[in-house]
KOLBA-702821 format. One record per residue (C-alpha): chain; residue number from 0; x, y, z. Coordinates in steps of 0.1 Angstrom, whole numbers. Example, Ala and Ser with C-alpha at 12.3 -4.5 7.8 and 13.67 -1.06 7.14 Angstrom:
! residues 2
<atom ch="A" i="0" u="123" v="-45" w="78"/>
<atom ch="A" i="1" u="137" v="-11" w="71"/>
This chain:
! residues 461
<atom ch="A" i="0" u="147" v="-260" w="-114"/>
<atom ch="A" i="1" u="116" v="-255" w="-139"/>
<atom ch="A" i="2" u="99" v="-226" w="-131"/>
<atom ch="A" i="3" u="64" v="-211" w="-143"/>
<atom ch="A" i="4" u="59" v="-173" w="-143"/>
<atom ch="A" i="5" u="22" v="-163" w="-148"/>
<atom ch="A" i="6" u="20" v="-126" w="-149"/>
<atom ch="A" i="7" u="47" v="-104" w="-167"/>
<atom ch="A" i="8" u="43" v="-70" w="-154"/>
<atom ch="A" i="9" u="71" v="-57" w="-127"/>
<atom ch="A" i="10" u="69" v="-83" w="-102"/>
<atom ch="A" i="11" u="64" v="-114" w="-128"/>
<atom ch="A" i="12" u="92" v="-101" w="-149"/>
<atom ch="A" i="13" u="114" v="-97" w="-120"/>
<atom ch="A" i="14" u="110" v="-131" w="-108"/>
<atom ch="A" i="15" u="113" v="-144" w="-143"/>
<atom ch="A" i="16" u="148" v="-124" w="-148"/>
<atom ch="A" i="17" u="162" v="-139" w="-116"/>
<atom ch="A" i="18" u="150" v="-175" w="-123"/>
<atom ch="A" i="19" u="173" v="-168" w="-155"/>
<atom ch="A" i="20" u="199" v="-155" w="-138"/>
<atom ch="A" i="21" u="200" v="-185" w="-112"/>
<atom ch="A" i="22" u="202" v="-211" w="-141"/>
<atom ch="A" i="23" u="165" v="-223" w="-139"/>
<atom ch="A" i="24" u="146" v="-231" w="-169"/>
<atom ch="A" i="25" u="117" v="-207" w="-174"/>
<atom ch="A" i="26" u="83" v="-206" w="-189"/>
<atom ch="A" i="27" u="60" v="-172" w="-184"/>
<atom ch="A" i="28" u="27" v="-166" w="-198"/>
<atom ch="A" i="29" u="5" v="-133" w="-197"/>
<atom ch="A" i="30" u="-30" v="-131" w="-212"/>
<atom ch="A" i="31" u="-28" v="-92" w="-212"/>
<atom ch="A" i="32" u="-67" v="-93" w="-203"/>
<atom ch="A" i="33" u="-92" v="-76" w="-185"/>
<atom ch="A" i="34" u="-106" v="-41" w="-184"/>
<atom ch="A" i="35" u="-74" v="-28" w="-167"/>
<atom ch="A" i="36" u="-47" v="-38" w="-192"/>
<atom ch="A" i="37" u="-42" v="-3" w="-210"/>
<atom ch="A" i="38" u="-23" v="-2" w="-246"/>
<atom ch="A" i="39" u="9" v="11" w="-226"/>
<atom ch="A" i="40" u="7" v="-17" w="-199"/>
<atom ch="A" i="41" u="5" v="-43" w="-230"/>
<atom ch="A" i="42" u="32" v="-25" w="-250"/>
<atom ch="A" i="43" u="55" v="-31" w="-216"/>
<atom ch="A" i="44" u="45" v="-65" w="-213"/>
<atom ch="A" i="45" u="55" v="-71" w="-249"/>
<atom ch="A" i="46" u="92" v="-58" w="-240"/>
<atom ch="A" i="47" u="92" v="-79" w="-210"/>
<atom ch="A" i="48" u="87" v="-111" w="-232"/>
<atom ch="A" i="49" u="109" v="-98" w="-257"/>
<atom ch="A" i="50" u="138" v="-98" w="-232"/>
<atom ch="A" i="51" u="130" v="-127" w="-215"/>
<atom ch="A" i="52" u="129" v="-148" w="-251"/>
<atom ch="A" i="53" u="164" v="-131" w="-259"/>
<atom ch="A" i="54" u="176" v="-145" w="-225"/>
<atom ch="A" i="55" u="162" v="-182" w="-233"/>
<atom ch="A" i="56" u="129" v="-184" w="-215"/>
<atom ch="A" i="57" u="99" v="-196" w="-232"/>
<atom ch="A" i="58" u="74" v="-170" w="-233"/>
<atom ch="A" i="59" u="33" v="-166" w="-244"/>
<atom ch="A" i="60" u="13" v="-133" w="-244"/>
<atom ch="A" i="61" u="-24" v="-129" w="-250"/>
<atom ch="A" i="62" u="-34" v="-162" w="-239"/>
<atom ch="A" i="63" u="-27" v="-187" w="-213"/>
<atom ch="A" i="64" u="-24" v="-223" w="-227"/>
<atom ch="A" i="65" u="-14" v="-255" w="-202"/>
<atom ch="A" i="66" u="19" v="-255" w="-222"/>
<atom ch="A" i="67" u="29" v="-227" w="-196"/>
<atom ch="A" i="68" u="28" v="-253" w="-169"/>
<atom ch="A" i="69" u="43" v="-281" w="-184"/>
<atom ch="A" i="70" u="72" v="-297" w="-168"/>
<atom ch="A" i="71" u="68" v="-267" w="-136"/>
<atom ch="A" i="72" u="85" v="-277" w="-104"/>
<atom ch="A" i="73" u="73" v="-243" w="-91"/>
<atom ch="A" i="74" u="44" v="-217" w="-100"/>
<atom ch="A" i="75" u="53" v="-181" w="-96"/>
<atom ch="A" i="76" u="26" v="-160" w="-94"/>
<atom ch="A" i="77" u="22" v="-119" w="-100"/>
<atom ch="A" i="78" u="1" v="-102" w="-75"/>
<atom ch="A" i="79" u="-22" v="-92" w="-104"/>
<atom ch="A" i="80" u="-35" v="-126" w="-111"/>
<atom ch="A" i="81" u="-65" v="-139" w="-97"/>
<atom ch="A" i="82" u="-69" v="-168" w="-84"/>
<atom ch="A" i="83" u="-93" v="-180" w="-106"/>
<atom ch="A" i="84" u="-76" v="-175" w="-138"/>
<atom ch="A" i="85" u="-66" v="-205" w="-160"/>
<atom ch="A" i="86" u="-27" v="-215" w="-149"/>
<atom ch="A" i="87" u="-43" v="-211" w="-112"/>
<atom ch="A" i="88" u="-69" v="-236" w="-117"/>
<atom ch="A" i="89" u="-46" v="-261" w="-136"/>
<atom ch="A" i="90" u="-18" v="-257" w="-112"/>
<atom ch="A" i="91" u="-40" v="-266" w="-85"/>
<atom ch="A" i="92" u="-57" v="-297" w="-108"/>
<atom ch="A" i="93" u="-18" v="-310" w="-111"/>
<atom ch="A" i="94" u="-10" v="-300" w="-73"/>
<atom ch="A" i="95" u="20" v="-278" w="-84"/>
<atom ch="A" i="96" u="37" v="-258" w="-60"/>
<atom ch="A" i="97" u="23" v="-223" w="-59"/>
<atom ch="A" i="98" u="40" v="-193" w="-46"/>
<atom ch="A" i="99" u="43" v="-155" w="-53"/>
<atom ch="A" i="100" u="70" v="-132" w="-66"/>
<atom ch="A" i="101" u="78" v="-124" w="-30"/>
<atom ch="A" i="102" u="82" v="-161" w="-15"/>
<atom ch="A" i="103" u="102" v="-168" w="-46"/>
<atom ch="A" i="104" u="128" v="-139" w="-40"/>
<atom ch="A" i="105" u="130" v="-143" w="-5"/>
<atom ch="A" i="106" u="141" v="-179" w="-8"/>
<atom ch="A" i="107" u="173" v="-164" w="-23"/>
<atom ch="A" i="108" u="187" v="-140" w="1"/>
<atom ch="A" i="109" u="204" v="-142" w="35"/>
<atom ch="A" i="110" u="188" v="-106" w="43"/>
<atom ch="A" i="111" u="170" v="-93" w="75"/>
<atom ch="A" i="112" u="135" v="-84" w="65"/>
<atom ch="A" i="113" u="113" v="-55" w="79"/>
<atom ch="A" i="114" u="80" v="-65" w="68"/>
<atom ch="A" i="115" u="51" v="-39" w="68"/>
<atom ch="A" i="116" u="15" v="-45" w="60"/>
<atom ch="A" i="117" u="-20" v="-29" w="61"/>
<atom ch="A" i="118" u="-48" v="-16" w="42"/>
<atom ch="A" i="119" u="-36" v="18" w="44"/>
<atom ch="A" i="120" u="-6" v="37" w="48"/>
<atom ch="A" i="121" u="22" v="8" w="39"/>
<atom ch="A" i="122" u="40" v="28" w="13"/>
<atom ch="A" i="123" u="41" v="59" w="34"/>
<atom ch="A" i="124" u="57" v="38" w="62"/>
<atom ch="A" i="125" u="78" v="16" w="40"/>
<atom ch="A" i="126" u="99" v="47" w="28"/>
<atom ch="A" i="127" u="97" v="63" w="61"/>
<atom ch="A" i="128" u="113" v="35" w="76"/>
<atom ch="A" i="129" u="136" v="33" w="49"/>
<atom ch="A" i="130" u="144" v="71" w="52"/>
<atom ch="A" i="131" u="154" v="64" w="90"/>
<atom ch="A" i="132" u="177" v="39" w="83"/>
<atom ch="A" i="133" u="197" v="61" w="54"/>
<atom ch="A" i="134" u="195" v="90" w="79"/>
<atom ch="A" i="135" u="211" v="62" w="107"/>
<atom ch="A" i="136" u="238" v="51" w="76"/>
<atom ch="A" i="137" u="221" v="16" w="81"/>
<atom ch="A" i="138" u="225" v="-1" w="47"/>
<atom ch="A" i="139" u="189" v="-8" w="37"/>
<atom ch="A" i="140" u="171" v="-16" w="5"/>
<atom ch="A" i="141" u="132" v="-7" w="-2"/>
<atom ch="A" i="142" u="110" v="-31" w="-22"/>
<atom ch="A" i="143" u="82" v="-54" w="-24"/>
<atom ch="A" i="144" u="49" v="-35" w="-36"/>
<atom ch="A" i="145" u="68" v="-3" w="-37"/>
<atom ch="A" i="146" u="90" v="8" w="-62"/>
<atom ch="A" i="147" u="110" v="-23" w="-72"/>
<atom ch="A" i="148" u="102" v="-60" w="-72"/>
<atom ch="A" i="149" u="125" v="-81" w="-45"/>
<atom ch="A" i="150" u="131" v="-104" w="-70"/>
<atom ch="A" i="151" u="152" v="-74" w="-90"/>
<atom ch="A" i="152" u="171" v="-64" w="-58"/>
<atom ch="A" i="153" u="179" v="-97" w="-42"/>
<atom ch="A" i="154" u="215" v="-101" w="-58"/>
<atom ch="A" i="155" u="223" v="-66" w="-48"/>
<atom ch="A" i="156" u="219" v="-69" w="-10"/>
<atom ch="A" i="157" u="240" v="-90" w="14"/>
<atom ch="A" i="158" u="233" v="-104" w="48"/>
<atom ch="A" i="159" u="248" v="-70" w="62"/>
<atom ch="A" i="160" u="220" v="-52" w="49"/>
<atom ch="A" i="161" u="181" v="-47" w="59"/>
<atom ch="A" i="162" u="154" v="-53" w="34"/>
<atom ch="A" i="163" u="123" v="-29" w="40"/>
<atom ch="A" i="164" u="92" v="-48" w="24"/>
<atom ch="A" i="165" u="60" v="-33" w="20"/>
<atom ch="A" i="166" u="41" v="-64" w="15"/>
<atom ch="A" i="167" u="0" v="-66" w="3"/>
<atom ch="A" i="168" u="-20" v="-94" w="11"/>
<atom ch="A" i="169" u="-18" v="-111" w="-24"/>
<atom ch="A" i="170" u="23" v="-110" w="-18"/>
<atom ch="A" i="171" u="15" v="-125" w="17"/>
<atom ch="A" i="172" u="-12" v="-150" w="11"/>
<atom ch="A" i="173" u="13" v="-177" w="-2"/>
<atom ch="A" i="174" u="44" v="-168" w="19"/>
<atom ch="A" i="175" u="62" v="-193" w="37"/>
<atom ch="A" i="176" u="95" v="-186" w="40"/>
<atom ch="A" i="177" u="98" v="-151" w="48"/>
<atom ch="A" i="178" u="102" v="-148" w="89"/>
<atom ch="A" i="179" u="111" v="-107" w="94"/>
<atom ch="A" i="180" u="129" v="-95" w="124"/>
<atom ch="A" i="181" u="100" v="-72" w="126"/>
<atom ch="A" i="182" u="67" v="-68" w="114"/>
<atom ch="A" i="183" u="44" v="-43" w="112"/>
<atom ch="A" i="184" u="6" v="-41" w="108"/>
<atom ch="A" i="185" u="-9" v="-6" w="103"/>
<atom ch="A" i="186" u="-46" v="-17" w="103"/>
<atom ch="A" i="187" u="-76" v="-34" w="81"/>
<atom ch="A" i="188" u="-104" v="-21" w="65"/>
<atom ch="A" i="189" u="-125" v="-39" w="38"/>
<atom ch="A" i="190" u="-105" v="-41" w="6"/>
<atom ch="A" i="191" u="-98" v="-65" w="-20"/>
<atom ch="A" i="192" u="-130" v="-87" w="-13"/>
<atom ch="A" i="193" u="-135" v="-90" w="-51"/>
<atom ch="A" i="194" u="-101" v="-114" w="-45"/>
<atom ch="A" i="195" u="-105" v="-127" w="-8"/>
<atom ch="A" i="196" u="-138" v="-142" w="-2"/>
<atom ch="A" i="197" u="-143" v="-121" w="29"/>
<atom ch="A" i="198" u="-130" v="-96" w="58"/>
<atom ch="A" i="199" u="-116" v="-128" w="75"/>
<atom ch="A" i="200" u="-97" v="-143" w="45"/>
<atom ch="A" i="201" u="-82" v="-110" w="41"/>
<atom ch="A" i="202" u="-71" v="-108" w="79"/>
<atom ch="A" i="203" u="-56" v="-142" w="75"/>
<atom ch="A" i="204" u="-39" v="-134" w="44"/>
<atom ch="A" i="205" u="-20" v="-106" w="58"/>
<atom ch="A" i="206" u="-15" v="-119" w="94"/>
<atom ch="A" i="207" u="9" v="-145" w="72"/>
<atom ch="A" i="208" u="32" v="-120" w="80"/>
<atom ch="A" i="209" u="39" v="-132" w="113"/>
<atom ch="A" i="210" u="37" v="-167" w="106"/>
<atom ch="A" i="211" u="76" v="-180" w="109"/>
<atom ch="A" i="212" u="86" v="-150" w="137"/>
<atom ch="A" i="213" u="101" v="-161" w="170"/>
<atom ch="A" i="214" u="105" v="-143" w="207"/>
<atom ch="A" i="215" u="138" v="-130" w="188"/>
<atom ch="A" i="216" u="118" v="-111" w="166"/>
<atom ch="A" i="217" u="92" v="-81" w="171"/>
<atom ch="A" i="218" u="57" v="-75" w="161"/>
<atom ch="A" i="219" u="48" v="-37" w="156"/>
<atom ch="A" i="220" u="8" v="-37" w="157"/>
<atom ch="A" i="221" u="-21" v="-10" w="160"/>
<atom ch="A" i="222" u="-35" v="-12" w="188"/>
<atom ch="A" i="223" u="-73" v="-4" w="176"/>
<atom ch="A" i="224" u="-69" v="-36" w="159"/>
<atom ch="A" i="225" u="-58" v="-61" w="185"/>
<atom ch="A" i="226" u="-90" v="-81" w="186"/>
<atom ch="A" i="227" u="-85" v="-89" w="147"/>
<atom ch="A" i="228" u="-46" v="-95" w="150"/>
<atom ch="A" i="229" u="-42" v="-113" w="187"/>
<atom ch="A" i="230" u="-59" v="-145" w="171"/>
<atom ch="A" i="231" u="-32" v="-148" w="147"/>
<atom ch="A" i="232" u="-6" v="-144" w="172"/>
<atom ch="A" i="233" u="-15" v="-172" w="194"/>
<atom ch="A" i="234" u="16" v="-194" w="182"/>
<atom ch="A" i="235" u="37" v="-162" w="175"/>
<atom ch="A" i="236" u="66" v="-158" w="200"/>
<atom ch="A" i="237" u="76" v="-125" w="190"/>
<atom ch="A" i="238" u="77" v="-92" w="212"/>
<atom ch="A" i="239" u="49" v="-68" w="204"/>
<atom ch="A" i="240" u="50" v="-28" w="203"/>
<atom ch="A" i="241" u="14" v="-16" w="205"/>
<atom ch="A" i="242" u="10" v="17" w="187"/>
<atom ch="A" i="243" u="-16" v="41" w="192"/>
<atom ch="A" i="244" u="-24" v="79" w="179"/>
<atom ch="A" i="245" u="-49" v="83" w="206"/>
<atom ch="A" i="246" u="-29" v="74" w="235"/>
<atom ch="A" i="247" u="-54" v="49" w="247"/>
<atom ch="A" i="248" u="-28" v="23" w="253"/>
<atom ch="A" i="249" u="-7" v="23" w="283"/>
<atom ch="A" i="250" u="20" v="3" w="293"/>
<atom ch="A" i="251" u="15" v="-25" w="319"/>
<atom ch="A" i="252" u="35" v="-55" w="333"/>
<atom ch="A" i="253" u="22" v="-74" w="303"/>
<atom ch="A" i="254" u="25" v="-47" w="275"/>
<atom ch="A" i="255" u="58" v="-32" w="282"/>
<atom ch="A" i="256" u="66" v="-19" w="246"/>
<atom ch="A" i="257" u="44" v="10" w="227"/>
<atom ch="A" i="258" u="45" v="41" w="207"/>
<atom ch="A" i="259" u="20" v="66" w="210"/>
<atom ch="A" i="260" u="13" v="106" w="206"/>
<atom ch="A" i="261" u="1" v="125" w="238"/>
<atom ch="A" i="262" u="-4" v="162" w="236"/>
<atom ch="A" i="263" u="8" v="162" w="201"/>
<atom ch="A" i="264" u="43" v="144" w="212"/>
<atom ch="A" i="265" u="55" v="119" w="196"/>
<atom ch="A" i="266" u="68" v="89" w="220"/>
<atom ch="A" i="267" u="81" v="56" w="226"/>
<atom ch="A" i="268" u="78" v="33" w="257"/>
<atom ch="A" i="269" u="99" v="6" w="261"/>
<atom ch="A" i="270" u="101" v="-13" w="294"/>
<atom ch="A" i="271" u="89" v="21" w="311"/>
<atom ch="A" i="272" u="118" v="40" w="298"/>
<atom ch="A" i="273" u="103" v="68" w="272"/>
<atom ch="A" i="274" u="117" v="83" w="243"/>
<atom ch="A" i="275" u="106" v="116" w="224"/>
<atom ch="A" i="276" u="107" v="120" w="191"/>
<atom ch="A" i="277" u="91" v="161" w="188"/>
<atom ch="A" i="278" u="58" v="172" w="184"/>
<atom ch="A" i="279" u="40" v="163" w="152"/>
<atom ch="A" i="280" u="33" v="197" w="142"/>
<atom ch="A" i="281" u="68" v="198" w="131"/>
<atom ch="A" i="282" u="64" v="171" w="104"/>
<atom ch="A" i="283" u="59" v="178" w="66"/>
<atom ch="A" i="284" u="35" v="147" w="69"/>
<atom ch="A" i="285" u="2" v="161" w="76"/>
<atom ch="A" i="286" u="-32" v="145" w="87"/>
<atom ch="A" i="287" u="-44" v="125" w="117"/>
<atom ch="A" i="288" u="-40" v="93" w="101"/>
<atom ch="A" i="289" u="0" v="96" w="92"/>
<atom ch="A" i="290" u="3" v="94" w="130"/>
<atom ch="A" i="291" u="0" v="60" w="129"/>
<atom ch="A" i="292" u="27" v="56" w="103"/>
<atom ch="A" i="293" u="49" v="76" w="122"/>
<atom ch="A" i="294" u="44" v="57" w="155"/>
<atom ch="A" i="295" u="50" v="26" w="131"/>
<atom ch="A" i="296" u="84" v="41" w="122"/>
<atom ch="A" i="297" u="94" v="53" w="156"/>
<atom ch="A" i="298" u="88" v="16" w="169"/>
<atom ch="A" i="299" u="108" v="2" w="141"/>
<atom ch="A" i="300" u="136" v="26" w="148"/>
<atom ch="A" i="301" u="138" v="17" w="184"/>
<atom ch="A" i="302" u="137" v="-16" w="183"/>
<atom ch="A" i="303" u="171" v="-9" w="160"/>
<atom ch="A" i="304" u="182" v="12" w="190"/>
<atom ch="A" i="305" u="189" v="42" w="167"/>
<atom ch="A" i="306" u="196" v="73" w="188"/>
<atom ch="A" i="307" u="162" v="90" w="191"/>
<atom ch="A" i="308" u="178" v="124" w="176"/>
<atom ch="A" i="309" u="188" v="105" w="141"/>
<atom ch="A" i="310" u="146" v="93" w="143"/>
<atom ch="A" i="311" u="136" v="129" w="151"/>
<atom ch="A" i="312" u="157" v="144" w="122"/>
<atom ch="A" i="313" u="145" v="116" w="98"/>
<atom ch="A" i="314" u="110" v="126" w="106"/>
<atom ch="A" i="315" u="114" v="162" w="99"/>
<atom ch="A" i="316" u="131" v="157" w="68"/>
<atom ch="A" i="317" u="107" v="129" w="57"/>
<atom ch="A" i="318" u="85" v="147" w="28"/>
<atom ch="A" i="319" u="49" v="134" w="20"/>
<atom ch="A" i="320" u="45" v="111" w="-12"/>
<atom ch="A" i="321" u="29" v="120" w="-39"/>
<atom ch="A" i="322" u="-7" v="114" w="-43"/>
<atom ch="A" i="323" u="-9" v="108" w="-9"/>
<atom ch="A" i="324" u="-27" v="136" w="13"/>
<atom ch="A" i="325" u="-3" v="159" w="-13"/>
<atom ch="A" i="326" u="-9" v="197" w="-8"/>
<atom ch="A" i="327" u="-10" v="208" w="-47"/>
<atom ch="A" i="328" u="-17" v="244" w="-42"/>
<atom ch="A" i="329" u="-38" v="276" w="-33"/>
<atom ch="A" i="330" u="-57" v="299" w="-46"/>
<atom ch="A" i="331" u="-79" v="325" w="-31"/>
<atom ch="A" i="332" u="-75" v="313" w="3"/>
<atom ch="A" i="333" u="-87" v="273" w="-15"/>
<atom ch="A" i="334" u="-65" v="242" w="-8"/>
<atom ch="A" i="335" u="-61" v="218" w="-33"/>
<atom ch="A" i="336" u="-51" v="181" w="-20"/>
<atom ch="A" i="337" u="-44" v="154" w="-40"/>
<atom ch="A" i="338" u="-53" v="118" w="-26"/>
<atom ch="A" i="339" u="-54" v="98" w="-54"/>
<atom ch="A" i="340" u="-41" v="72" w="-37"/>
<atom ch="A" i="341" u="-76" v="69" w="-14"/>
<atom ch="A" i="342" u="-88" v="42" w="-37"/>
<atom ch="A" i="343" u="-109" v="26" w="-7"/>
<atom ch="A" i="344" u="-138" v="39" w="17"/>
<atom ch="A" i="345" u="-116" v="40" w="48"/>
<atom ch="A" i="346" u="-88" v="61" w="31"/>
<atom ch="A" i="347" u="-113" v="86" w="23"/>
<atom ch="A" i="348" u="-129" v="86" w="58"/>
<atom ch="A" i="349" u="-89" v="95" w="70"/>
<atom ch="A" i="350" u="-89" v="122" w="43"/>
<atom ch="A" i="351" u="-121" v="138" w="55"/>
<atom ch="A" i="352" u="-112" v="138" w="90"/>
<atom ch="A" i="353" u="-78" v="156" w="83"/>
<atom ch="A" i="354" u="-95" v="187" w="69"/>
<atom ch="A" i="355" u="-115" v="215" w="81"/>
<atom ch="A" i="356" u="-147" v="221" w="66"/>
<atom ch="A" i="357" u="-159" v="230" w="39"/>
<atom ch="A" i="358" u="-149" v="207" w="17"/>
<atom ch="A" i="359" u="-157" v="202" w="-20"/>
<atom ch="A" i="360" u="-147" v="164" w="-27"/>
<atom ch="A" i="361" u="-137" v="147" w="-62"/>
<atom ch="A" i="362" u="-150" v="117" w="-55"/>
<atom ch="A" i="363" u="-155" v="81" w="-82"/>
<atom ch="A" i="364" u="-135" v="57" w="-107"/>
<atom ch="A" i="365" u="-137" v="23" w="-110"/>
<atom ch="A" i="366" u="-159" v="7" w="-84"/>
<atom ch="A" i="367" u="-146" v="-21" w="-61"/>
<atom ch="A" i="368" u="-176" v="-30" w="-47"/>
<atom ch="A" i="369" u="-171" v="-9" w="-20"/>
<atom ch="A" i="370" u="-197" v="3" w="6"/>
<atom ch="A" i="371" u="-199" v="42" w="8"/>
<atom ch="A" i="372" u="-226" v="45" w="30"/>
<atom ch="A" i="373" u="-203" v="46" w="64"/>
<atom ch="A" i="374" u="-194" v="79" w="49"/>
<atom ch="A" i="375" u="-226" v="96" w="49"/>
<atom ch="A" i="376" u="-227" v="113" w="82"/>
<atom ch="A" i="377" u="-192" v="125" w="75"/>
<atom ch="A" i="378" u="-200" v="142" w="42"/>
<atom ch="A" i="379" u="-234" v="153" w="57"/>
<atom ch="A" i="380" u="-209" v="176" w="82"/>
<atom ch="A" i="381" u="-179" v="182" w="58"/>
<atom ch="A" i="382" u="-186" v="180" w="22"/>
<atom ch="A" i="383" u="-203" v="212" w="8"/>
<atom ch="A" i="384" u="-199" v="201" w="-28"/>
<atom ch="A" i="385" u="-193" v="159" w="-42"/>
<atom ch="A" i="386" u="-182" v="159" w="-74"/>
<atom ch="A" i="387" u="-187" v="125" w="-92"/>
<atom ch="A" i="388" u="-164" v="111" w="-118"/>
<atom ch="A" i="389" u="-157" v="77" w="-138"/>
<atom ch="A" i="390" u="-181" v="47" w="-138"/>
<atom ch="A" i="391" u="-189" v="49" w="-100"/>
<atom ch="A" i="392" u="-202" v="84" w="-107"/>
<atom ch="A" i="393" u="-239" v="72" w="-107"/>
<atom ch="A" i="394" u="-233" v="47" w="-79"/>
<atom ch="A" i="395" u="-218" v="74" w="-56"/>
<atom ch="A" i="396" u="-241" v="103" w="-62"/>
<atom ch="A" i="397" u="-269" v="80" w="-52"/>
<atom ch="A" i="398" u="-257" v="73" w="-23"/>
<atom ch="A" i="399" u="-251" v="110" w="-12"/>
<atom ch="A" i="400" u="-282" v="125" w="-30"/>
<atom ch="A" i="401" u="-299" v="148" w="0"/>
<atom ch="A" i="402" u="-265" v="144" w="17"/>
<atom ch="A" i="403" u="-248" v="174" w="-4"/>
<atom ch="A" i="404" u="-246" v="190" w="-35"/>
<atom ch="A" i="405" u="-238" v="167" w="-61"/>
<atom ch="A" i="406" u="-222" v="177" w="-98"/>
<atom ch="A" i="407" u="-210" v="152" w="-123"/>
<atom ch="A" i="408" u="-184" v="158" w="-144"/>
<atom ch="A" i="409" u="-167" v="138" w="-170"/>
<atom ch="A" i="410" u="-132" v="150" w="-171"/>
<atom ch="A" i="411" u="-106" v="161" w="-142"/>
<atom ch="A" i="412" u="-104" v="196" w="-158"/>
<atom ch="A" i="413" u="-142" v="201" w="-153"/>
<atom ch="A" i="414" u="-142" v="183" w="-120"/>
<atom ch="A" i="415" u="-115" v="207" w="-104"/>
<atom ch="A" i="416" u="-132" v="236" w="-119"/>
<atom ch="A" i="417" u="-169" v="228" w="-106"/>
<atom ch="A" i="418" u="-155" v="218" w="-74"/>
<atom ch="A" i="419" u="-137" v="252" w="-67"/>
<atom ch="A" i="420" u="-166" v="271" w="-81"/>
<atom ch="A" i="421" u="-177" v="296" w="-55"/>
<atom ch="A" i="422" u="-157" v="281" w="-24"/>
<atom ch="A" i="423" u="-154" v="304" w="4"/>
<atom ch="A" i="424" u="-117" v="314" w="21"/>
<atom ch="A" i="425" u="-104" v="287" w="39"/>
<atom ch="A" i="426" u="-124" v="258" w="20"/>
<atom ch="A" i="427" u="-105" v="227" w="3"/>
<atom ch="A" i="428" u="-108" v="209" w="-29"/>
<atom ch="A" i="429" u="-100" v="173" w="-22"/>
<atom ch="A" i="430" u="-95" v="144" w="-47"/>
<atom ch="A" i="431" u="-102" v="113" w="-25"/>
<atom ch="A" i="432" u="-116" v="92" w="-50"/>
<atom ch="A" i="433" u="-126" v="59" w="-29"/>
<atom ch="A" i="434" u="-120" v="38" w="-60"/>
<atom ch="A" i="435" u="-95" v="24" w="-83"/>
<atom ch="A" i="436" u="-84" v="42" w="-117"/>
<atom ch="A" i="437" u="-85" v="21" w="-142"/>
<atom ch="A" i="438" u="-117" v="32" w="-159"/>
<atom ch="A" i="439" u="-103" v="64" w="-168"/>
<atom ch="A" i="440" u="-63" v="56" w="-159"/>
<atom ch="A" i="441" u="-38" v="35" w="-164"/>
<atom ch="A" i="442" u="-30" v="35" w="-122"/>
<atom ch="A" i="443" u="-36" v="61" w="-92"/>
<atom ch="A" i="444" u="-6" v="83" w="-101"/>
<atom ch="A" i="445" u="-17" v="89" w="-136"/>
<atom ch="A" i="446" u="-49" v="100" w="-120"/>
<atom ch="A" i="447" u="-30" v="120" w="-94"/>
<atom ch="A" i="448" u="-7" v="139" w="-119"/>
<atom ch="A" i="449" u="-38" v="147" w="-138"/>
<atom ch="A" i="450" u="-55" v="162" w="-109"/>
<atom ch="A" i="451" u="-24" v="182" w="-101"/>
<atom ch="A" i="452" u="-17" v="194" w="-140"/>
<atom ch="A" i="453" u="-57" v="207" w="-136"/>
<atom ch="A" i="454" u="-52" v="221" w="-107"/>
<atom ch="A" i="455" u="-21" v="240" w="-116"/>
<atom ch="A" i="456" u="-38" v="251" w="-148"/>
<atom ch="A" i="457" u="-69" v="266" w="-126"/>
<atom ch="A" i="458" u="-47" v="285" w="-102"/>
<atom ch="A" i="459" u="-24" v="300" w="-128"/>
<atom ch="A" i="460" u="-53" v="312" w="-150"/>
């Protein structure tokens, strides 16, 4: 088989390596284009290219040429490659088969898959499900949009393993072979509309996670998104588990499976039989938005018939992931929270809902065309100061002018000191940018680490 791989970052590189190990002829191409590609990222791409060439692949960097598709039987596309890039346009003109890296990898494994998607919370939920399986001593590998590309692990797993996959819309939109034993839909809010034409197309891409499921499989769905999801489930026979952090869902003859939080207690209800996993106050994972993630993970555990005491043990021992509503430190009664992964408006909304006022909010970065207007009421209610950073500073500052005090900062250390200035005891400095990081940093992790270092310097000094 002749395989063309477009994009040589983590996913594309792993797909090309897998194809070479399988004995396929590989051509790989990466234009290293766009303002998002830093010098360190270009250096990593060069290392990947050299390794692939050493192992027999044809590779081109800094440009795409038609040669990258010559003789191709299938075109494997990394999630970061836009649909209007030249190789994708050429492949469509030639009617070549175009698939994602995840689809390519899925075709080469017999392991059972638990697939997890949603606009927000995917990584936390995927990691928590993996932690529950580890606690229960069930062989499992966590991969996909989290940590390691699926193509990099499929050779290590057997049919005795569970693959817990975080799946983005870019990875899902060309999936054909994936048939999860359990699919999780956490939420859908406007995001990536620079890549998807509209919210309906975005929803349809995510809903492909249910495409091949049958009545022996399970679909775990956030109850508040039922109107969005149900049209995509009409041809899917999977049993449905409705998760509802507000306890609005009630068990009925038609809907026999659910998970909810009632009076602070975490519960599942399957066929009228309830199981409790303790109080949410016992968890290290804080924030009301994280309760959806917890309920989803508990549902997966119950479907797999993991004893409730092991699920409860895993919930209590699970530590929040970095850059996701992470408490960095305190000084003079002021809390500093790093939510650098809050890269869209809904994530900022959830973060603000999870803290008491007054809040000094640091926001801004690379704007993805987001609409910040829905945040105005909550900003008026809770935010005493808004420190704006990055390319979106002027836009965000203009939107919230008159709603709160607006301060501009060019660097994170200045943003932290200005955010904390003259705050009363009990206040919170919250980094929840609502934007991508590419204008100032390579990624949201680097942005979050800069915030943490600036906070530690501020606290210690």
